[in-house]
DOROTOR-774394 format. One record per atom (N, C-alpha, C, CB): residue in three letters; x, y, z. Coordinates in steps of 0.1 Angstrom, whole numbers, plus 5000, padded with zeros to 4 digits. Glycine has a CB too. Example, Ala and Ser with C-alpha at 12.3 -4.5 7.8 and 13.67 -1.06 7.14 Angstrom:
BEGIN
Ala513249435078/Ala512349555078/Ala513249675078/Ala511349555090/Ser512849785071/Ser513749895071/Ser512950005079/Ser514149945057/
! end
This chain:
BEGIN
Unk471951614990/Unk473151584997/Unk474051704998/Unk473851464990/Unk474051784988/Unk474951904988/Unk474651994999/Unk474851984975/Unk473352025001/Unk472952105012/Unk473352055026/Unk471352125012/Unk473351925028/Unk473751875040/Unk475251885042/Unk473351725041/Unk476051865031/Unk477451885032/Unk477852025035/Unk478151835019/Unk477152115028/Unk477452265030/Unk477152305045/Unk476552345021/Unk476152245051/Unk475852275065/Unk476752205075/Unk474452255068/Unk477552105070/Unk478452035078/Unk477751915085/Unk478952115089/Unk476551875080/Unk475851765087/Unk476151635081/Unk474351795085/Unk476651635069/Unk477051505062/Unk478551515059/Unk476151485049/Unk479351445067/Unk480751445064/Unk481151305059/Unk481551475077/Unk481651315047/Unk482151185041/Unk483651205039/Unk481451155027/Unk484351095041/Unk485851095039/Unk486250965033/Unk486551125053/Unk486950965022/Unk487350845016/Unk488850865012/Unk486550815003/Unk489550755016/Unk490950755012/Unk491150704998/Unk491750665021/Unk492150744991/Unk492450704978/Unk493150564978/Unk493250804970/Unk492950494967/Unk493650364965/Unk494650384953/Unk492650244962/Unk495850344955/Unk496950374945/Unk497550244940/Unk498050464952/Unk497850234928/Unk498650134922/Unk499850194915/Unk497850044912/Unk501150154919/Unk502250224914/Unk503350124911/Unk502750324925/Unk503850134898/Unk505050064894/Unk506250144899/Unk505150044878/Unk506750104911/Unk507750184918/Unk509150164913/Unk507650154933/Unk509350054905/Unk510650024899/Unk511850024910/Unk511050124889/Unk511549954921/Unk512549944931/Unk512250024943/Unk513949984926/Unk512249954955/Unk511950024967/Unk513050024977/Unk510649954973/Unk514249984973/Unk515349964982/Unk516050094987/Unk516349874976/Unk516050194978/Unk516850314982/Unk516050404991/Unk517050394969/Unk516850484999/Unk516250575009/Unk515350675002/Unk517350645016/Unk515850724990/Unk515050824983/Unk513650774979/Unk515750874971/Unk513550644975/Unk512350584971/Unk511350574983/Unk512550444966/Unk511950544995/Unk511050535007/Unk510550675011/Unk511850475019/Unk511350775009/Unk510950915012/Unk509850955002/Unk512051005012/Unk510050914989/Unk509150954978/Unk507750884981/Unk509650904965/Unk507750764984/Unk506450694986/Unk505750754998/Unk506650544988/Unk506450785009/Unk505850845021/Unk505250975017/Unk506850865032/Unk505851055009/Unk505351185005/Unk504051164996/Unk506351264996/Unk504151074987/Unk502951054978/Unk501751004986/Unk503350954967/Unk502050904995/Unk500950855003/Unk500250965012/Unk501450745013/Unk501051055017/Unk500451165025/Unk499751265017/Unk501551225034/Unk500451305006/Unk499951414998/Unk498551374991/Unk500951444987/Unk498451254987/Unk497251214980/Unk496251134989/Unk497651124968/Unk496451135002/Unk495551075011/Unk495250935008/Unk494251155012/Unk496350855006/Unk496150715002/Unk495950625014/Unk497450664994/Unk494950535013/Unk494650445024/Unk495050305021/Unk493250455027/Unk495250275008/Unk495750135004/Unk496450154991/Unk494550035003/Unk497450064989/Unk498250074977/Unk498849944973/Unk499350184978/Unk498949924960/Unk499649814954/Unk500949864948/Unk498849734943/Unk502049814953/Unk503349864948/Unk503949744939/Unk504349894960/Unk504249774927/Unk504649674917/Unk506149694915/Unk503849684904/Unk506849584911/Unk508249584908/Unk509049644919/Unk508449664895/Unk508849604931/Unk509549664943/Unk511049614943/Unk508849624956/Unk511249494938/Unk512649434937/Unk513349424951/Unk513449524928/Unk512549414961/Unk513149394975/Unk513549254977/Unk512149444986/Unk514749224981/Unk515249094984/Unk514649044997/Unk516849084984/Unk514448914998/Unk513748865011/Unk514448915024/Unk513748715010/Unk515848915024/Unk516548955036/Unk516349105039/Unk517948925034/Unk515849185030/Unk515649325032/Unk514249375035/Unk516149405020/Unk513349275035/Unk511949315037/Unk511649395050/Unk511049185037/Unk512149345061/Unk511949415074/Unk512549555074/Unk512549325086/Unk513749565068/Unk514349695068/Unk513549795059/Unk515749685061/Unk513049755048/Unk512249835039/Unk510949865046/Unk512049775025/Unk510249765052/Unk508949785058/Unk509049875070/Unk508449645062/Unk510149885076/Unk510249975088/Unk510050125084/Unk511649955095/Unk510350155071/Unk510150285066/Unk508650325064/Unk510850305054/Unk507750225065/Unk506350245063/Unk505650245076/Unk505750135053/Unk506050325085/Unk505450325099/Unk503950355098/Unk506150425108/Unk503150275106/Unk501750295106/Unk500950225095/Unk501450445105/Unk501650155087/Unk501050075076/Unk501249925078/Unk501650125062/Unk500349845074/Unk500449705073/Unk500849665059/Unk499249625078/Unk501449555057/Unk501749515043/Unk501749365041/Unk503149565040/Unk501549315029/Unk501749185024/Unk502749195013/Unk500449115020/Unk503649095011/Unk504449085000/Unk504448944994/Unk505949125003/Unk504848924982/Unk504848794976/Unk506248734976/Unk504348804961/Unk506948744986/Unk508348694987/Unk508348534986/Unk508948735001/Unk509248494978/Unk509548354977/Unk511048334978/Unk508848294964/Unk511448214983/Unk512948194984/Unk513548204970/Unk513248054990/Unk514748264970/Unk515548274958/Unk514948364947/Unk515848144952/Unk513948454950/Unk513448544941/Unk513448684947/Unk512048504936/Unk513348784939/Unk513248914944/Unk511748944946/Unk513849024934/Unk511449014957/Unk510149054960/Unk509549154950/Unk510049104974/Unk508449124944/Unk507949214933/Unk506749294936/Unk507649124921/Unk505849234944/Unk504549304947/Unk504349324962/Unk503349224940/Unk503949444965/Unk503649464979/Unk502249524979/Unk504649564987/Unk501449494989/Unk500149564991/Unk500249625005/Unk498849464990/Unk500049755006/Unk500149825019/Unk498749895022/Unk501249925019/Unk498449905034/Unk497249965038/Unk497250025052/Unk496049875037/Unk496450125055/Unk496250175068/Unk495250085076/Unk495750325068/Unk495750015087/Unk494949925094/Unk493649985100/Unk495749855104/Unk493750115103/Unk492550185109/Unk491550215098/Unk492950305116/Unk491850195086/Unk490850225075/Unk490350105068/Unk491550325065/Unk491250005066/Unk490949885058/Unk491449755064/Unk491649905044/Unk490749655060/Unk491149515063/Unk491449455050/Unk490149435072/Unk492549385048/Unk492849315036/Unk492949165038/Unk494249365030/Unk492349095028/Unk492348945029/Unk492948905015/Unk490948885032/Unk494048835015/Unk494648785003/Unk493948654999/Unk496148775004/Unk493348644988/Unk492548534983/Unk493448434976/Unk491348574975/Unk494348484967/Unk495148394959/Unk496348474954/Unk494448344946/Unk497548414954/Unk498748484949/Unk499548394940/Unk499648524961/Unk500148454930/Unk501148394922/Unk502248494920/Unk500548354907/Unk503248464913/Unk504348564911/Unk503848694905/Unk505448494902/Unk502848684896/Unk502448804889/Unk501048854892/Unk502648784874/Unk500348784900/Unk498848814902/Unk498548784917/Unk498048724893/Unk497648874922/Unk497048864935/Unk495548884934/Unk497648964945/Unk494848794941/Unk493348824943/Unk493248874957/Unk492548684941/Unk492648994958/Unk492649064971/Unk491249114974/Unk493549194970/Unk490849094986/Unk489549144991/Unk489849255000/Unk488749034998/Unk489449374997/Unk489649505005/Unk488349535012/Unk490149614996/Unk488349545025/Unk487149575033/Unk487349705040/Unk486849455042/Unk486349785040/Unk486449915047/Unk485949895061/Unk485550025040/
! end
């Protein structure tokens, strides 16, 4: 395989998958930080934990993730805690089961 890669005949490209306890995603600095990390580390899918986004702010926060799709576990009267984000041109995500603290996710390339 190395010989093929060296000659440019075998090109493989894989995005990284990230899980991050972000400890709040509401601030402008956090949105800038996550954009930088996603680009720098070539992330194609991520689980963001402890986002603390209130239901009324989801669209505002999500607008900062241009080019990404997302799911969140928002429930009335609770703060949003978990987000899964992904590049739709790289992955398809199917949520199998969710609870307040757990998600069963099927990630397809």
